[in-house]
C-alpha distance (Angstrom), angle and dihedral (degrees) to the residues before:
residue distance angle dihedral
M1 . . .
V2 3.80 . .
T3 3.80 125.3 .
A4 3.79 134.4 172.3
T5 3.82 124.6 -148.4
A6 3.78 129.3 -148.4
S7 3.84 90.5 -107.1
G8 3.82 91.3 64.1
E9 3.79 95.2 -102.8
V10 3.82 118.0 136.7
T11 3.81 122.1 -155.6
A12 3.80 124.8 -161.5
T13 3.79 139.0 169.3
G14 3.79 127.2 -131.1
R15 3.80 128.7 -173.0
R16 3.81 134.8 -168.6
K17 3.83 127.0 167.0
T18 3.82 101.3 -36.8
A19 3.81 97.6 -28.0
V20 3.80 123.1 106.2
A21 3.81 122.8 -165.0
R22 3.82 125.6 -167.2
V23 3.81 108.1 -159.8
R24 3.82 129.3 -164.7
V25 3.80 118.6 -167.6
K26 3.80 126.5 -174.8
S27 3.76 136.0 155.9
G28 3.80 113.0 -80.2
T29 3.80 143.9 107.1
G30 3.82 104.4 -48.7
Q31 3.79 99.6 -89.5
I32 3.84 117.0 154.9
V33 3.82 118.0 -162.3
V34 3.81 122.7 -177.4
N35 3.81 117.8 -167.6
G36 3.81 90.7 -20.5
R37 3.81 94.4 -52.0
P38 3.83 131.1 96.3
I39 3.79 114.1 -94.6
D40 3.84 92.2 -114.8
E41 3.79 90.0 57.8
Y42 3.82 97.0 42.4
F43 3.82 97.3 45.2
P44 3.84 106.8 36.3
A45 3.82 92.0 173.7
I46 3.82 112.9 86.3
K47 3.83 93.4 -142.3
D48 3.81 90.9 58.6
R49 3.80 92.8 47.2
M50 3.82 91.1 48.5
Q51 3.79 91.5 52.3
V52 3.79 90.8 58.6
S53 3.82 101.3 36.3
G54 3.82 93.3 36.3
V55 3.79 90.1 73.2
L56 3.79 91.3 58.0
A57 3.81 93.0 45.3
H58 3.81 92.2 48.1
V59 3.81 93.2 60.0
G60 3.82 96.2 34.4
H61 3.83 98.7 -109.1
A62 3.80 97.8 114.3
S63 3.80 95.0 114.8
D64 3.81 105.2 28.1
V65 3.83 105.0 56.7
D66 3.80 134.0 59.9
V67 3.82 116.6 -141.4
R68 3.81 125.4 -159.2
I69 3.80 115.8 -173.5
R70 3.81 130.5 -171.0
V71 3.81 109.4 -168.1
D72 3.79 132.7 172.1
G73 3.79 139.1 164.8
G74 3.78 129.8 42.5
G75 3.77 128.4 39.1
S76 3.78 133.0 -64.8
A77 3.83 95.9 -79.5
G78 3.82 92.9 48.1
Q79 3.80 92.0 46.3
A80 3.81 91.8 49.9
G81 3.81 90.4 50.4
A82 3.80 91.5 48.8
C83 3.81 90.6 50.1
R84 3.80 90.7 49.1
L85 3.81 92.8 54.1
G86 3.80 92.7 44.7
V87 3.79 93.4 50.6
A88 3.80 91.5 47.1
R89 3.80 92.4 51.2
A90 3.81 91.7 47.0
L91 3.83 92.6 50.4
K92 3.78 90.1 49.0
A93 3.80 90.5 54.6
L94 3.82 92.7 42.3
D95 3.81 92.7 56.4
G96 3.80 96.4 36.5
E97 3.78 131.4 -96.6
T98 3.80 95.7 -92.1
G99 3.80 98.7 43.5
E100 3.78 127.7 115.2
T101 3.81 89.3 -106.6
A102 3.78 90.8 69.0
E103 3.81 91.2 49.6
A104 3.81 92.9 49.3
L105 3.80 92.4 48.3
R106 3.81 92.4 46.3
A107 3.81 91.7 50.4
E108 3.84 90.9 54.6
G109 3.82 92.1 46.8
M110 3.80 93.1 -117.0
L111 3.81 94.6 130.6
T112 3.80 94.7 53.4
R113 3.81 118.3 99.3
D114 3.82 111.6 -130.2
G115 3.80 101.6 -129.1
R116 3.81 97.5 -168.7
M117 3.80 110.0 124.7
K118 3.78 133.8 170.9
E119 3.82 111.8 -83.1
R120 3.79 114.6 -119.9
K121 3.79 123.7 -111.3
K122 3.80 114.8 -104.7
Y123 3.79 125.4 -143.0
G124 3.80 115.5 -100.2
L125 3.79 91.8 27.6
R126 3.81 132.5 89.5
G127 3.79 93.5 -129.1
A128 3.77 138.7 -11.9
R129 3.82 93.0 -51.8
R130 3.81 109.7 -8.3
G131 3.79 114.6 105.6
T132 3.76 130.0 -157.7
Q133 3.82 119.9 -74.2
F134 3.80 114.5 -93.8
S135 3.81 116.5 -118.3
K136 3.79 119.6 -166.0
R137 3.85 93.7 -162.6
């Protein structure tokens, strides 16, 4: 879901695994805040930081928009993926649906929701697919 406010702020939602990220993007100085903390502090792993900030760098908005993210659920990789999708959707709405930003994001696969989820455990098995160990005696 993507909405725009009268103050020029765009909100979007991103999901990955069990994580949900609510993203707010507005024009500013390039500051990224996740759950009230700077992105470097919230995502200590470089790969997670690059997933989020890579979207901004890919379309050339790394220094001219401020991003506030509220994310919960899942682990660090799922949260980073959810943030990535939310930021991409917000940038698409900020620049307009038919702009070149949307095309660039679509070409890199940044607007596609990753539908892979954990498979449920089945009865009679020890996990989703693993059975019990066979015993001859």
